[in-house]
N, C-alpha and C positions, 0 to 999 in steps of 0.2 A: 503495500500498501504505499502511497507517493504520500507526506504529511507537505502541507503548504501552509506559510505564515505571512502576514502581511506586519510592517511595523511603520506607522503614519509620521514624520517629522515636520513639525510647521516653524518657519521659520521668519517671523515677522519682520524683523531687522531687512530682511531680501526680500519681504513680500509674497514669499512661494510656497509650497506646502508638497513634499515629496511622501512617496511610499515606495517603501523597502519589501519587495514580493522577493521570496524564499521559497526552497524545497526542500527535501530529505527524502532519498528513497531507500534508506537502509545500506547505500554502496557510495552514490554520488550527490553532493551537495550544489547549490549556486544561489546565487540573488543577482535579483535588478531592480533598478532604482527608475521608478515612473515619475514623470514631472506631475502632480495631483493639482497645480493652483488653479483655483477658482472652482474646486470640484468639492463639493460636501463630504465628510466623514464620519464617521462615527468609529468610537474610539475603545479600547477592551473587545472585539470581537474575537469569536471563537477559534480555534485551529479548524480550518478546513481540510478531511479528508478529499480527495481526489483519485478517481478510480485510476486504477494501473493502463497503462498503456499496452498494449500487443506485444510489443519489445521488451521492455519489463514482466511481463509474464513469460515470456520465451527465456528470457536469462534466469528468472528465477525455476521454472519446471527444468532445462538444462542448461546447466551451470556449465558440465565440460565441455559440450558442443560448442556453447558460444565462446570459451576460452579457446579452446581450441581453432575456431574459425578467427578468432582476432589474431593467435598467434601466428597463423597462416600468412594472414595479411602481411603482420608486423615481420615475420620471416621472408617473407617476397622482397618487402621493400629493402632487409638487411641485405637478402643477396644480392640484389642490384646494386646497394651501396658499396657491398664490398667488391664487386665485380668491377664497378666505376673507378673505386681509389687503386684496386690493382690494374687496369689499364692503366691508369696516369702515372702510376709509380712504376709500372713497365717501360715506361720510354726512358730513363733513366737508371733501373735496375734490375738486374736479373730475379727471372720468377720467382724462385724460392722467398728471397729477403722481402718482395715486396706482394708477397702471398700474406706475409709474417704480419709484416705493418699494417695489409688490408685487413687480415683478420683479425687481431686486436682492437682496432677502432670501431670495426663495424659489430663487433661483441661486446664491448659496454655499451654502442648506441642501443642496439638491438635491446640490450637486457632493461636498461633503463626506461626503455619506451614499454616492453612487455610489464613493467613495476607499475608502470602509469596506467596503461590502456587494458591489456589481456587481463591483468589479477588486479588490477585498483587498490592494491598495495600501497601500504602509509613509505614515507619513505627511513623508518625506523625497524620497518621488518627485518627483522634477523639481517644484518648487514654483513656481518663477518660471511654468515651462507652466500650472499650473493657474492664476493670477494674469492671465495673458493669454489663458487660456480666457475664465477668469470674466469679465473684463473684455470681449471679444470677442462673448461671449453675450450679455452687456448691453444694449452698442451693438445688438447685431442685433435681438435682439427689441425693444427700446425703440424702434428703427426701426417695425420690421414692425410691432408690436401697436400703436405709435400711428397707422399707415398703418391697419392694421384697422379701431381707434375711428373713426378720421376717417371713414374708408367709407361705415361702418356708420351714422353720423349725417346721411352724405348722402342713404344711401337709405332710412333709417326714421326719422320724424320723433318728436325726443324719446325715445330707447332707453331703455331702462329701464336701471339700473346688472348687474340678473340677467343680461339679455341682453346685455350688453355683456361680463358677466364668462365668459359663454357662449359670446359669440365669437373672444374673446381665448383663451380654452382652445382652443377647435377650432383654431384659426391654429396655437397651439403644437405640435399634432402633427407640423403638416410639419416645422418646424423638428428637433423632437426626433430622429429618426434622424440627420440630419447630426450633433446634436452628439453621440450614441455613438459616429459613427467617430471624432470629432478624440480623445472621450476616450479610448477604445479603445485608438487606434495612434498619438498623440499626447503625450497627457497622461500615460497610466499604461501608457506601452509593455511597460513594464519586467516590469510585474505580470502580464501575461497570456503573455511570454513563454519 
């Protein structure tokens, strides 16, 4: 159920009246300020219970599927960011060095976006677990994606940077689901409880 509240503030000095309208749906909250100059208001009204949207009902009924869908979107965007950084660095560096830097940057970025968007966890949620997961992810993908690049070089004579980026991106899908489970059930466990 979404809880809405309103707070009216008169400013005699400025000759204006504002109403702060807010909501809380159990996970997210927000507020907007509405100019109510010239409007009549009553003070001390009751809290209004608004019916839930179909999106909120789906989130509550299927939290795992909702988080998996959000994680997939973030993972896809993280993979694109990884490939773009890799291709940019590849113009100056060798494939393995460019891969490692792109991996570190995209892992840090995607973990933070997943914390906020996918799992809607607070900033203090198991911070040390976040660091361990980031380090573990970087180590795993550093070896895994480096092995992919080395194998590609053995199979294809002088692979292009685009082919290298594609191979690493395709290989990252396999580890993505395992990372989702680690984030959901260990790093951000309190966020979905």
